[in-house]
C-alpha positions as a Python dict, from the first residue, in 0.01 Angstrom:
ca = {
    (1, 'X'): (0, 0, 0),
    (2, 'X'): (-31, 368, 185),
    (3, 'X'): (48, 625, -79),
    (4, 'X'): (186, 971, -12),
    (5, 'X'): (-37, 1296, -89),
    (6, 'X'): (183, 1348, -401),
    (7, 'X'): (170, 972, -546),
    (8, 'X'): (-238, 975, -493),
    (9, 'X'): (-213, 1315, -714),
    (10, 'X'): (-4, 1127, -992),
    (11, 'X'): (-219, 831, -938),
    (12, 'X'): (-602, 996, -961),
    (13, 'X'): (-529, 1355, -1151),
    (14, 'X'): (-779, 1343, -1453),
    (15, 'X'): (-899, 1579, -1735),
    (16, 'X'): (-580, 1716, -1850),
    (17, 'X'): (-232, 1648, -1899),
    (18, 'X'): (17, 1538, -1638),
    (19, 'X'): (380, 1556, -1616),
    (20, 'X'): (546, 1388, -1339),
    (21, 'X'): (868, 1467, -1210),
    (22, 'X'): (995, 1133, -1028),
    (23, 'X'): (1298, 1126, -854),
    (24, 'X'): (1513, 812, -776),
    (25, 'X'): (1363, 576, -524),
    (26, 'X'): (1022, 806, -563),
    (27, 'X'): (802, 514, -637),
    (28, 'X'): (752, 594, -988),
    (29, 'X'): (669, 226, -1162),
    (30, 'X'): (427, 140, -849),
    (31, 'X'): (255, 474, -933),
    (32, 'X'): (243, 433, -1328),
    (33, 'X'): (76, 81, -1268),
    (34, 'X'): (-163, 202, -1006),
    (35, 'X'): (-282, 502, -1238),
    (36, 'X'): (-326, 274, -1555),
    (37, 'X'): (-497, 44, -1366),
    (38, 'X'): (-767, 239, -1196),
    (39, 'X'): (-795, 430, -1549),
    (40, 'X'): (-871, 102, -1728),
    (41, 'X'): (-1100, -58, -1430),
    (42, 'X'): (-1295, 244, -1405),
    (43, 'X'): (-1614, 239, -1655),
    (44, 'X'): (-1656, 584, -1600),
    (45, 'X'): (-1302, 697, -1744),
    (46, 'X'): (-1362, 615, -2097),
    (47, 'X'): (-1060, 455, -2160),
    (48, 'X'): (-1057, 130, -2330),
    (49, 'X'): (-733, -90, -2265),
    (50, 'X'): (-643, -157, -2624),
    (51, 'X'): (-664, 240, -2663),
    (52, 'X'): (-370, 328, -2484),
    (53, 'X'): (-25, 416, -2614),
    (54, 'X'): (235, 313, -2350),
    (55, 'X'): (563, 424, -2454),
    (56, 'X'): (863, 265, -2270),
    (57, 'X'): (1260, 313, -2298),
    (58, 'X'): (1322, -85, -2330),
    (59, 'X'): (1120, -353, -2477),
    (60, 'X'): (1186, -549, -2139),
    (61, 'X'): (999, -253, -1935),
    (62, 'X'): (745, -283, -2206),
    (63, 'X'): (678, -634, -2130),
    (64, 'X'): (717, -563, -1769),
    (65, 'X'): (437, -287, -1775),
    (66, 'X'): (220, -513, -1970),
    (67, 'X'): (256, -790, -1729),
    (68, 'X'): (206, -560, -1384),
    (69, 'X'): (-121, -436, -1546),
    (70, 'X'): (-236, -818, -1633),
    (71, 'X'): (-166, -886, -1282),
    (72, 'X'): (-342, -599, -1130),
    (73, 'X'): (-663, -701, -1324),
    (74, 'X'): (-663, -1084, -1247),
    (75, 'X'): (-668, -944, -905),
    (76, 'X'): (-977, -698, -950),
    (77, 'X'): (-1145, -964, -1139),
    (78, 'X'): (-1072, -1221, -856),
    (79, 'X'): (-1237, -984, -594),
    (80, 'X'): (-1555, -954, -831),
    (81, 'X'): (-1543, -1249, -1113),
    (82, 'X'): (-1887, -1085, -1231),
    (83, 'X'): (-1771, -752, -1341),
    (84, 'X'): (-1791, -765, -1732),
    (85, 'X'): (-1639, -440, -1779),
    (86, 'X'): (-1287, -595, -1599),
    (87, 'X'): (-1314, -915, -1798),
    (88, 'X'): (-1368, -704, -2136),
    (89, 'X'): (-1047, -491, -2037),
    (90, 'X'): (-824, -787, -1984),
    (91, 'X'): (-918, -908, -2338),
    (92, 'X'): (-851, -554, -2485),
    (93, 'X'): (-553, -494, -2268),
    (94, 'X'): (-344, -787, -2480),
    (95, 'X'): (-430, -544, -2810),
    (96, 'X'): (-268, -248, -2620),
    (97, 'X'): (29, -36, -2753),
    (98, 'X'): (277, -103, -2500),
    (99, 'X'): (634, -40, -2664),
    (100, 'X'): (919, 121, -2709),
    (101, 'X'): (896, 459, -2948),
    (102, 'X'): (1100, 229, -3216),
    (103, 'X'): (834, -42, -3205),
    (104, 'X'): (536, 229, -3190),
    (105, 'X'): (668, 419, -3521),
    (106, 'X'): (749, 117, -3724),
    (107, 'X'): (349, -27, -3703),
    (108, 'X'): (231, 341, -3733),
    (109, 'X'): (421, 333, -4071),
    (110, 'X'): (317, -22, -4143),
    (111, 'X'): (-33, 79, -4098),
    (112, 'X'): (-36, 398, -4283),
    (113, 'X'): (252, 311, -4594),
    (114, 'X'): (271, 543, -4893),
    (115, 'X'): (453, 514, -5212),
    (116, 'X'): (823, 597, -5045),
    (117, 'X'): (986, 303, -5192),
    (118, 'X'): (944, 42, -4927),
    (119, 'X'): (684, -219, -4848),
    (120, 'X'): (451, -282, -4541),
    (121, 'X'): (679, -561, -4505),
    (122, 'X'): (1006, -355, -4444),
    (123, 'X'): (1317, -510, -4179),
    (124, 'X'): (1495, -336, -3958),
    (125, 'X'): (1851, -209, -3975),
    (126, 'X'): (2085, -298, -3719),
    (127, 'X'): (2391, -49, -3634),
    (128, 'X'): (2670, -230, -3871),
    (129, 'X'): (2420, -273, -4151),
    (130, 'X'): (2315, 120, -4112),
    (131, 'X'): (2683, 203, -4086),
    (132, 'X'): (2763, 12, -4429),
    (133, 'X'): (2490, 156, -4631),
    (134, 'X'): (2594, 509, -4516),
    (135, 'X'): (2948, 383, -4590),
    (136, 'X'): (2849, 278, -4972),
    (137, 'X'): (2609, 617, -4990),
    (138, 'X'): (2911, 844, -4906),
    (139, 'X'): (3120, 627, -5198),
    (140, 'X'): (2838, 673, -5403),
    (141, 'X'): (2812, 1089, -5332),
    (142, 'X'): (3166, 1159, -5351),
    (143, 'X'): (3192, 990, -5700),
    (144, 'X'): (2898, 1154, -5785),
    (145, 'X'): (3046, 1515, -5757),
    (146, 'X'): (3359, 1411, -5865),
    (147, 'X'): (3180, 1300, -6223),
    (148, 'X'): (2939, 1584, -6230),
    (149, 'X'): (3023, 1881, -6062),
    (150, 'X'): (3376, 1884, -5958),
    (151, 'X'): (3386, 2224, -5923),
    (152, 'X'): (3157, 2194, -5613),
    (153, 'X'): (3353, 1898, -5444),
    (154, 'X'): (3684, 2061, -5529),
    (155, 'X'): (3566, 2382, -5327),
    (156, 'X'): (3501, 2148, -5008),
    (157, 'X'): (3824, 1961, -5051),
    (158, 'X'): (3995, 2314, -5018),
    (159, 'X'): (3830, 2423, -4725),
    (160, 'X'): (3787, 2034, -4545),
    (161, 'X'): (4100, 1820, -4672),
    (162, 'X'): (4401, 1965, -4593),
    (163, 'X'): (4598, 1580, -4586),
    (164, 'X'): (4313, 1339, -4688),
    (165, 'X'): (3967, 1325, -4841),
    (166, 'X'): (3828, 1141, -4589),
    (167, 'X'): (3799, 1494, -4383),
    (168, 'X'): (3518, 1589, -4601),
    (169, 'X'): (3306, 1267, -4553),
    (170, 'X'): (3385, 1287, -4208),
    (171, 'X'): (3213, 1672, -4217),
    (172, 'X'): (2919, 1558, -4404),
    (173, 'X'): (2901, 1244, -4212),
    (174, 'X'): (2894, 1426, -3861),
    (175, 'X'): (2644, 1737, -3999),
    (176, 'X'): (2407, 1414, -4130),
    (177, 'X'): (2401, 1281, -3802),
    (178, 'X'): (2296, 1601, -3662),
    (179, 'X'): (2010, 1629, -3852),
    (180, 'X'): (1917, 1349, -3704),
    (181, 'X'): (1811, 1507, -3413),
    (182, 'X'): (1618, 1796, -3613),
    (183, 'X'): (1246, 1745, -3597),
    (184, 'X'): (1185, 1845, -3985),
    (185, 'X'): (1540, 1798, -4182),
    (186, 'X'): (1452, 1961, -4540),
    (187, 'X'): (1314, 2239, -4317),
    (188, 'X'): (1588, 2320, -4102),
    (189, 'X'): (1805, 2299, -4409),
    (190, 'X'): (1583, 2556, -4610),
    (191, 'X'): (1621, 2793, -4310),
    (192, 'X'): (1972, 2750, -4286),
    (193, 'X'): (1992, 2860, -4652),
    (194, 'X'): (1777, 3135, -4597),
    (195, 'X'): (1983, 3251, -4310),
    (196, 'X'): (2310, 3249, -4527),
    (197, 'X'): (2169, 3410, -4776),
    (198, 'X'): (2114, 3742, -4582),
    (199, 'X'): (2355, 4039, -4558),
    (200, 'X'): (2608, 3997, -4229),
    (201, 'X'): (2404, 4293, -4062),
    (202, 'X'): (2057, 4137, -4085),
    (203, 'X'): (2205, 3780, -3959),
    (204, 'X'): (2100, 3607, -3647),
    (205, 'X'): (2484, 3586, -3617),
    (206, 'X'): (2540, 3944, -3632),
    (207, 'X'): (2233, 3987, -3322),
    (208, 'X'): (2437, 3674, -3148),
    (209, 'X'): (2810, 3873, -3193),
    (210, 'X'): (2687, 4192, -3053),
    (211, 'X'): (2520, 4040, -2761),
    (212, 'X'): (2901, 3872, -2691),
    (213, 'X'): (3067, 4169, -2764),
    (214, 'X'): (2854, 4389, -2534),
    (215, 'X'): (2900, 4147, -2227),
    (216, 'X'): (3305, 4164, -2310),
    (217, 'X'): (3244, 4537, -2301),
    (218, 'X'): (3058, 4567, -2023),
    (219, 'X'): (3301, 4370, -1819),
    (220, 'X'): (3540, 4626, -1935),
    (221, 'X'): (3345, 4922, -1836),
    (222, 'X'): (3348, 4762, -1482),
    (223, 'X'): (3686, 4699, -1446),
    (224, 'X'): (3803, 5039, -1599),
    (225, 'X'): (3550, 5146, -1276),
    (226, 'X'): (3734, 4945, -1052),
    (227, 'X'): (4097, 5135, -1187),
    (228, 'X'): (3958, 5422, -1128),
    (229, 'X'): (3886, 5374, -761),
    (230, 'X'): (4196, 5245, -747),
    (231, 'X'): (4380, 5519, -847),
    (232, 'X'): (4185, 5744, -609),
    (233, 'X'): (4332, 5489, -369),
    (234, 'X'): (4684, 5455, -437),
    (235, 'X'): (4734, 5857, -420),
    (236, 'X'): (4542, 5950, -152),
    (237, 'X'): (4682, 6337, -184),
    (238, 'X'): (4637, 6350, -540),
    (239, 'X'): (4515, 6723, -567),
    (240, 'X'): (4856, 6845, -475),
    (241, 'X'): (5073, 6630, -697),
    (242, 'X'): (5047, 6643, -1078),
    (243, 'X'): (5163, 6312, -1136),
    (244, 'X'): (4888, 6140, -963),
    (245, 'X'): (4631, 6418, -1121),
    (246, 'X'): (4785, 6301, -1473),
    (247, 'X'): (4745, 5933, -1339),
    (248, 'X'): (4382, 5976, -1260),
    (249, 'X'): (4322, 6158, -1573),
    (250, 'X'): (4451, 5867, -1753),
    (251, 'X'): (4205, 5614, -1579),
    (252, 'X'): (3933, 5856, -1677),
    (253, 'X'): (4017, 5846, -2014),
    (254, 'X'): (4017, 5462, -1987),
    (255, 'X'): (3691, 5483, -1812),
    (256, 'X'): (3522, 5699, -2096),
    (257, 'X'): (3666, 5489, -2356),
    (258, 'X'): (3475, 5219, -2260),
    (259, 'X'): (3181, 5434, -2215),
    (260, 'X'): (3154, 5515, -2530),
    (261, 'X'): (3219, 5169, -2656),
    (262, 'X'): (2926, 4986, -2456),
    (263, 'X'): (2712, 5281, -2599),
    (264, 'X'): (2793, 5235, -2975),
    (265, 'X'): (2732, 4829, -2919),
    (266, 'X'): (2415, 4931, -2724),
    (267, 'X'): (2282, 5099, -3022),
    (268, 'X'): (2317, 4807, -3216),
    (269, 'X'): (2597, 4861, -3440),
    (270, 'X'): (2966, 4836, -3469),
    (271, 'X'): (3248, 5125, -3425),
    (272, 'X'): (3372, 5241, -3793),
    (273, 'X'): (3729, 5260, -3835),
    (274, 'X'): (3770, 5635, -3681),
    (275, 'X'): (3596, 5486, -3359),
    (276, 'X'): (3801, 5145, -3392),
    (277, 'X'): (4131, 5335, -3435),
    (278, 'X'): (4060, 5593, -3136),
    (279, 'X'): (3886, 5357, -2906),
    (280, 'X'): (4170, 5095, -2887),
    (281, 'X'): (4453, 5353, -2862),
    (282, 'X'): (4561, 5365, -2505),
    (283, 'X'): (4783, 5639, -2304),
    (284, 'X'): (5117, 5529, -2144),
    (285, 'X'): (5102, 5461, -1792),
    (286, 'X'): (5227, 5824, -1627),
    (287, 'X'): (5576, 5760, -1433),
    (288, 'X'): (5543, 5800, -1022),
    (289, 'X'): (5913, 5894, -863),
    (290, 'X'): (5935, 5858, -503),
    (291, 'X'): (5852, 6251, -437),
    (292, 'X'): (5474, 6133, -505),
    (293, 'X'): (5317, 5984, -203),
    (294, 'X'): (5166, 5640, -308),
    (295, 'X'): (5076, 5272, -257),
    (296, 'X'): (5341, 5083, -441),
    (297, 'X'): (5149, 4738, -399),
    (298, 'X'): (4836, 4876, -483),
    (299, 'X'): (5003, 5045, -794),
    (300, 'X'): (5116, 4736, -886),
    (301, 'X'): (4803, 4558, -888),
    (302, 'X'): (4647, 4863, -1055),
    (303, 'X'): (4882, 4832, -1352),
    (304, 'X'): (4845, 4446, -1404),
    (305, 'X'): (4424, 4497, -1412),
    (306, 'X'): (4500, 4807, -1654),
    (307, 'X'): (4723, 4571, -1919),
    (308, 'X'): (4432, 4317, -1881),
    (309, 'X'): (4167, 4602, -1970),
    (310, 'X'): (4395, 4777, -2257),
    (311, 'X'): (4333, 4418, -2445),
    (312, 'X'): (3963, 4392, -2439),
    (313, 'X'): (3900, 4679, -2703),
    (314, 'X'): (4127, 4523, -2949),
    (315, 'X'): (4002, 4210, -2890),
    (316, 'X'): (3657, 4325, -2944),
    (317, 'X'): (3749, 4455, -3299),
    (318, 'X'): (3914, 4176, -3411),
    (319, 'X'): (3651, 3934, -3348),
    (320, 'X'): (3430, 4169, -3519),
    (321, 'X'): (3621, 4166, -3824),
    (322, 'X'): (3717, 3781, -3834),
    (323, 'X'): (3376, 3682, -3757),
    (324, 'X'): (3190, 3887, -4067),
    (325, 'X'): (3510, 3714, -4302),
    (326, 'X'): (3402, 3371, -4128),
    (327, 'X'): (3037, 3463, -4161),
    (328, 'X'): (3100, 3501, -4540),
    (329, 'X'): (3281, 3189, -4643),
    (330, 'X'): (3030, 2963, -4396),
    (331, 'X'): (2768, 3122, -4640),
    (332, 'X'): (2963, 3033, -4937),
    (333, 'X'): (3013, 2624, -4764),
    (334, 'X'): (2685, 2589, -4623),
    (335, 'X'): (2465, 2645, -4971),
    (336, 'X'): (2731, 2347, -5124),
    (337, 'X'): (2694, 2134, -4811),
    (338, 'X'): (2340, 2138, -4768),
    (339, 'X'): (2293, 2030, -5119),
    (340, 'X'): (2565, 1730, -5053),
    (341, 'X'): (2340, 1668, -4760),
    (342, 'X'): (2043, 1620, -4969),
    (343, 'X'): (2239, 1440, -5193),
    (344, 'X'): (2362, 1195, -4938),
    (345, 'X'): (2006, 1140, -4809),
    (346, 'X'): (1893, 1014, -5143),
    (347, 'X'): (2184, 802, -5176),
    (348, 'X'): (2148, 637, -4857),
    (349, 'X'): (1745, 601, -4942),
    (350, 'X'): (1787, 425, -5266),
    (351, 'X'): (2041, 151, -5056),
    (352, 'X'): (1761, 83, -4806),
    (353, 'X'): (1494, 56, -5085),
    (354, 'X'): (1678, -196, -5231),
    (355, 'X'): (1728, -378, -4907),
    (356, 'X'): (1353, -272, -4768),
    (357, 'X'): (1480, -159, -4482),
    (358, 'X'): (1527, 104, -4241),
    (359, 'X'): (1672, 210, -3977),
    (360, 'X'): (1570, 343, -3615),
    (361, 'X'): (1614, 706, -3697),
    (362, 'X'): (1437, 655, -4013),
    (363, 'X'): (1141, 495, -3837),
    (364, 'X'): (1089, 851, -3624),
    (365, 'X'): (1156, 1045, -3964),
    (366, 'X'): (867, 863, -4183),
    (367, 'X'): (655, 877, -3898),
    (368, 'X'): (675, 1262, -3848),
    (369, 'X'): (642, 1279, -4233),
    (370, 'X'): (329, 1081, -4197),
    (371, 'X'): (212, 1319, -3889),
    (372, 'X'): (319, 1661, -3931),
    (373, 'X'): (208, 1952, -4209),
    (374, 'X'): (301, 2305, -4210),
    (375, 'X'): (7, 2567, -4215),
    (376, 'X'): (4, 2851, -4398),
    (377, 'X'): (181, 3040, -4105),
    (378, 'X'): (505, 2850, -4122),
    (379, 'X'): (409, 2632, -3809),
    (380, 'X'): (382, 2240, -3739),
    (381, 'X'): (47, 2102, -3714),
    (382, 'X'): (-104, 1741, -3730),
    (383, 'X'): (-212, 1615, -4032),
    (384, 'X'): (-501, 1416, -4102),
    (385, 'X'): (-324, 1094, -4018),
    (386, 'X'): (-248, 1244, -3689),
    (387, 'X'): (-594, 1385, -3612),
    (388, 'X'): (-736, 1055, -3692),
    (389, 'X'): (-483, 880, -3441),
    (390, 'X'): (-533, 1120, -3206),
    (391, 'X'): (-919, 1049, -3202),
    (392, 'X'): (-849, 679, -3167),
    (393, 'X'): (-578, 668, -2884),
    (394, 'X'): (-771, 785, -2501),
    (395, 'X'): (-436, 813, -2337),
    (396, 'X'): (-75, 848, -2388),
    (397, 'X'): (177, 750, -2132),
    (398, 'X'): (558, 818, -2176),
    (399, 'X'): (805, 675, -1934),
    (400, 'X'): (1143, 833, -1944),
    (401, 'X'): (1042, 1118, -2092),
    (402, 'X'): (1402, 1296, -1980),
    (403, 'X'): (1531, 1103, -2253),
    (404, 'X'): (1342, 1195, -2558),
    (405, 'X'): (1491, 1326, -2857),
    (406, 'X'): (1315, 1602, -3018),
    (407, 'X'): (1149, 1400, -3278),
    (408, 'X'): (978, 1150, -3023),
    (409, 'X'): (892, 1457, -2869),
    (410, 'X'): (709, 1581, -3159),
    (411, 'X'): (550, 1277, -3245),
    (412, 'X'): (368, 1233, -2951),
    (413, 'X'): (272, 1594, -2933),
    (414, 'X'): (102, 1560, -3286),
    (415, 'X'): (-105, 1283, -3188),
    (416, 'X'): (-242, 1407, -2850),
    (417, 'X'): (-568, 1539, -2815),
    (418, 'X'): (-673, 1899, -2860),
    (419, 'X'): (-308, 1958, -3009),
    (420, 'X'): (-192, 2360, -2967),
    (421, 'X'): (104, 2580, -2977),
    (422, 'X'): (232, 2804, -2736),
    (423, 'X'): (263, 3201, -2767),
    (424, 'X'): (566, 3123, -3015),
    (425, 'X'): (389, 2924, -3209),
    (426, 'X'): (577, 2615, -3101),
    (427, 'X'): (380, 2265, -3070),
    (428, 'X'): (233, 2181, -2703),
    (429, 'X'): (104, 1868, -2573),
    (430, 'X'): (-277, 1830, -2581),
    (431, 'X'): (-495, 1715, -2300),
    (432, 'X'): (-474, 1324, -2264),
    (433, 'X'): (-62, 1286, -2183),
    (434, 'X'): (88, 1166, -1906),
    (435, 'X'): (442, 1253, -1907),
    (436, 'X'): (733, 1053, -1610),
    (437, 'X'): (1099, 1170, -1580),
    (438, 'X'): (1358, 1271, -1391),
    (439, 'X'): (1586, 1545, -1580),
    (440, 'X'): (1849, 1462, -1290),
    (441, 'X'): (1856, 1133, -1462),
    (442, 'X'): (1889, 1167, -1848),
    (443, 'X'): (2229, 1016, -1975),
    (444, 'X'): (2154, 947, -2338),
    (445, 'X'): (2258, 1277, -2501),
    (446, 'X'): (2487, 1071, -2699),
    (447, 'X'): (2182, 934, -2878),
    (448, 'X'): (2065, 1261, -2929),
    (449, 'X'): (1800, 1264, -2634),
    (450, 'X'): (1713, 1637, -2515),
    (451, 'X'): (1635, 1696, -2171),
    (452, 'X'): (1492, 2029, -2238),
    (453, 'X'): (1195, 1912, -2400),
    (454, 'X'): (1146, 1774, -2043),
    (455, 'X'): (1222, 2114, -1866),
    (456, 'X'): (1051, 2331, -2122),
    (457, 'X'): (696, 2076, -2086),
    (458, 'X'): (760, 2112, -1690),
    (459, 'X'): (798, 2449, -1671),
    (460, 'X'): (499, 2531, -1912),
    (461, 'X'): (263, 2317, -1698),
    (462, 'X'): (84, 2458, -1373),
    (463, 'X'): (163, 2288, -1035),
    (464, 'X'): (-116, 2015, -980),
    (465, 'X'): (-389, 2126, -717),
    (466, 'X'): (-731, 1942, -752),
    (467, 'X'): (-906, 2259, -831),
    (468, 'X'): (-687, 2376, -1123),
    (469, 'X'): (-838, 2416, -1468),
    (470, 'X'): (-522, 2423, -1664),
    (471, 'X'): (-486, 2169, -1923),
    (472, 'X'): (-148, 2120, -1842),
    (473, 'X'): (-34, 1979, -1468),
    (474, 'X'): (301, 1925, -1299),
    (475, 'X'): (346, 1681, -971),
    (476, 'X'): (677, 1652, -809),
    (477, 'X'): (743, 1281, -682),
    (478, 'X'): (1056, 1380, -461),
    (479, 'X'): (1030, 1140, -168),
    (480, 'X'): (1300, 876, -154),
    (481, 'X'): (1170, 551, -50),
    (482, 'X'): (1497, 368, -100),
    (483, 'X'): (1800, 539, 98),
    (484, 'X'): (1888, 596, 437),
    (485, 'X'): (1909, 1014, 564),
    (486, 'X'): (2268, 964, 540),
    (487, 'X'): (2247, 896, 185),
    (488, 'X'): (1966, 1153, 95),
    (489, 'X'): (2181, 1435, 272),
    (490, 'X'): (2496, 1331, 75),
    (491, 'X'): (2316, 1319, -272),
    (492, 'X'): (2159, 1662, -202),
    (493, 'X'): (2488, 1795, -85),
    (494, 'X'): (2680, 1722, -379),
    (495, 'X'): (2425, 1846, -649),
    (496, 'X'): (2358, 2121, -458),
    (497, 'X'): (2725, 2231, -506),
    (498, 'X'): (2761, 2160, -879),
    (499, 'X'): (2413, 2156, -1011),
    (500, 'X'): (2289, 2475, -1188),
    (501, 'X'): (2121, 2596, -1481),
    (502, 'X'): (2412, 2647, -1676),
    (503, 'X'): (2588, 2324, -1570),
    (504, 'X'): (2289, 2038, -1581),
    (505, 'X'): (2030, 2206, -1690),
    (506, 'X'): (1822, 2279, -1377),
    (507, 'X'): (1893, 2471, -1054),
    (508, 'X'): (1919, 2200, -785),
    (509, 'X'): (1639, 2367, -541),
    (510, 'X'): (1418, 2274, -300),
    (511, 'X'): (1176, 2098, -605),
    (512, 'X'): (1478, 1886, -721),
    (513, 'X'): (1605, 1799, -392),
    (514, 'X'): (1534, 1444, -243),
    (515, 'X'): (1312, 1418, 44),
    (516, 'X'): (1413, 1095, 338),
    (517, 'X'): (1068, 863, 285),
    (518, 'X'): (1214, 569, 359),
    (519, 'X'): (1103, 502, 751),
    (520, 'X'): (1197, 191, 775),
    (521, 'X'): (1571, 341, 766),
    (522, 'X'): (1493, 627, 1023),
    (523, 'X'): (1679, 510, 1322),
    (524, 'X'): (1942, 317, 1141),
    (525, 'X'): (2211, 518, 1316),
    (526, 'X'): (2533, 631, 1172),
    (527, 'X'): (2490, 625, 778),
    (528, 'X'): (2716, 925, 685),
    (529, 'X'): (2887, 897, 314),
    (530, 'X'): (3254, 845, 338),
    (531, 'X'): (3498, 969, 62),
    (532, 'X'): (3858, 781, 22),
    (533, 'X'): (4066, 1041, -130),
    (534, 'X'): (4343, 773, -303),
    (535, 'X'): (4686, 858, -423),
    (536, 'X'): (4841, 622, -632),
    (537, 'X'): (5136, 806, -758),
    (538, 'X'): (5463, 706, -602),
    (539, 'X'): (5638, 951, -301),
    (540, 'X'): (5908, 1159, -424),
    (541, 'X'): (6138, 932, -180),
    (542, 'X'): (5989, 618, -309),
    (543, 'X'): (6252, 388, -514),
    (544, 'X'): (6112, 360, -868),
    (545, 'X'): (6167, -18, -877),
    (546, 'X'): (5948, -92, -558),
    (547, 'X'): (5651, 87, -728),
    (548, 'X'): (5416, -131, -941),
    (549, 'X'): (5215, 134, -1161),
    (550, 'X'): (4990, -176, -1280),
    (551, 'X'): (4836, -253, -941),
    (552, 'X'): (4480, -65, -911),
    (553, 'X'): (4490, 82, -557),
    (554, 'X'): (4123, 175, -590),
    (555, 'X'): (4055, -165, -638),
    (556, 'X'): (4267, -314, -388),
    (557, 'X'): (4131, -52, -95),
    (558, 'X'): (3765, -114, -199),
    (559, 'X'): (3795, -483, -187),
    (560, 'X'): (4015, -487, 134),
    (561, 'X'): (3719, -222, 298),
    (562, 'X'): (3439, -464, 200),
    (563, 'X'): (3623, -769, 351),
    (564, 'X'): (3691, -554, 655),
    (565, 'X'): (3302, -519, 710),
    (566, 'X'): (3201, -860, 596),
    (567, 'X'): (3459, -965, 904),
    (568, 'X'): (3342, -699, 1144),
    (569, 'X'): (3015, -846, 1089),
    (570, 'X'): (2854, -468, 1026),
    (571, 'X'): (2515, -483, 1004),
    (572, 'X'): (2257, -382, 699),
    (573, 'X'): (1894, -317, 792),
    (574, 'X'): (1617, -495, 575),
    (575, 'X'): (1307, -373, 471),
    (576, 'X'): (1128, -471, 733),
    (577, 'X'): (1308, -289, 1001),
    (578, 'X'): (1542, -587, 1086),
    (579, 'X'): (1887, -626, 1093),
    (580, 'X'): (2169, -865, 1011),
    (581, 'X'): (2535, -901, 921),
    (582, 'X'): (2627, -776, 601),
    (583, 'X'): (2708, -1054, 346),
    (584, 'X'): (2896, -1017, 7),
    (585, 'X'): (2588, -931, -202),
    (586, 'X'): (2497, -635, 3),
    (587, 'X'): (2753, -432, -178),
    (588, 'X'): (2784, -308, -513),
    (589, 'X'): (3089, -151, -710),
    (590, 'X'): (2999, 100, -1005),
    (591, 'X'): (3322, 146, -1254),
    (592, 'X'): (3322, 375, -1579),
    (593, 'X'): (3388, 86, -1850),
    (594, 'X'): (3368, -306, -1823),
    (595, 'X'): (3739, -310, -1874),
    (596, 'X'): (3765, -246, -1515),
    (597, 'X'): (3550, -509, -1376),
    (598, 'X'): (3802, -807, -1394),
    (599, 'X'): (4061, -582, -1228),
    (600, 'X'): (3835, -568, -923),
    (601, 'X'): (3697, -925, -934),
    (602, 'X'): (4083, -1048, -893),
    (603, 'X'): (4125, -801, -554),
    (604, 'X'): (3813, -910, -431),
    (605, 'X'): (3901, -1292, -461),
    (606, 'X'): (4237, -1222, -343),
    (607, 'X'): (4067, -1140, -6),
    (608, 'X'): (3830, -1380, 9),
    (609, 'X'): (3545, -1208, -143),
    (610, 'X'): (3289, -1382, -410),
    (611, 'X'): (3152, -1156, -660),
    (612, 'X'): (2922, -1135, -962),
    (613, 'X'): (3055, -866, -1219),
    (614, 'X'): (2812, -721, -1470),
}
């Protein structure tokens, strides 16, 4: 197989950690397999096949990776059957840790079990069993506070339970689910308590509020300046007309108020009572008669803009007052809630220990407890177990890295060789890690995945060159070998319009774009994307009785289009460049949920197109 220069870099890069941003259809799996096979086959690489950690997203992907590597090694052995190194590596490969993150964590816990209430023979709870235990523990928690500390639970009921006590259960459960995404749960709770123990003016919320109101006031300054310019345009001869001069003075006073307000917030403080009263008071609009020459339509626009402007200072002052009040109440709630969350976990863990079973989340949490320590500066550092684990393994490879959560990310940082911190004291990967993913394909935030891990690691890595001595390098695989130029152009156009740092976490620039790589599709003719806008609402003049809302017009259109293309013999191009008329298996219909599959199935059957729904 002929590799591109990008792929060759990903396969052959050595002596540093590598993060690969691998776009859709870029040959990622083939590159991963080739890289690992080369490392195992090279006696000078220092990589033992049983000292690799290869993390995949699913068990099927792990089995497939192990199968591919075994096949690669067998092919090399067939070419060189007397090579003792290859023979040894093939045997060792059977003991390699090629698994999901959960399997890795469970094995780590079993190998390092301590006095945590469970034994090394622990079971793994499925979602249903875990939900039952959480529900039972919630009942335990509420009963405990009702019997032992009614004042606190009454306090929480007053704030969260307008209609039902279940609202408090939902709050605690939701907060506990959030804490599942936090690397060090207890440390986070301690920091929350510490933050809310501060006076409001010293808190992070005060700083955040200052920044927020500054943005609003800065916008007000811009609007006030626009109003001032508008008044000049409304009254071209204002020096000769008192009403025009007064109008300009009012606009100038508005502008000065906002400049003063801006200066106050820039100094890092809020307006005092006298300043607030003065800066929220605006003079009336000057009445202008027909005797004063002016642009009437522009003045109407000015009036509307000034009305908008006058609302800003009062809104800012009100928000300050409400946020400070909310902060004090939130502080009271937080202190009780953090205590309840700790108690809730105690009840959950007690029930899990009774069953000698843990959840997937527990696996990651317990793994971090084994691997992480806190140094005298409050930084996360590897424990002795983590240092021993890092010493044992030669390489760590993580597939689908964009879908890792915060705990998973920390686990592999802690067991990488030569673990280090960045300038702000945050953990960084060492120099034996190979990370692969594509932030544009991150779809598991609902499972607490954090694509920012991928983005931050990519940005902190130096673009790969053979000469670079950086311990962390980045390689882009952005050539697509799966699609025609028309598809590539369409994808780039859509994402170029909608994907920005604020919407999608990245700017869809030249580094993120797809580039055409499937040369067999180079001369495949018209492959433009087509968008069909389907209106399924009845026309205004259509008889309501003739309109059937049960008909899915999208499914009808799609089935008809497929039948039409099959009937007309629309050609498709195969990988070898040859052409043939399309058949039903060439088409794929993506739907938002399984409930729509039968709808499309019915419509395809009506037009005689066989299908296979998944």
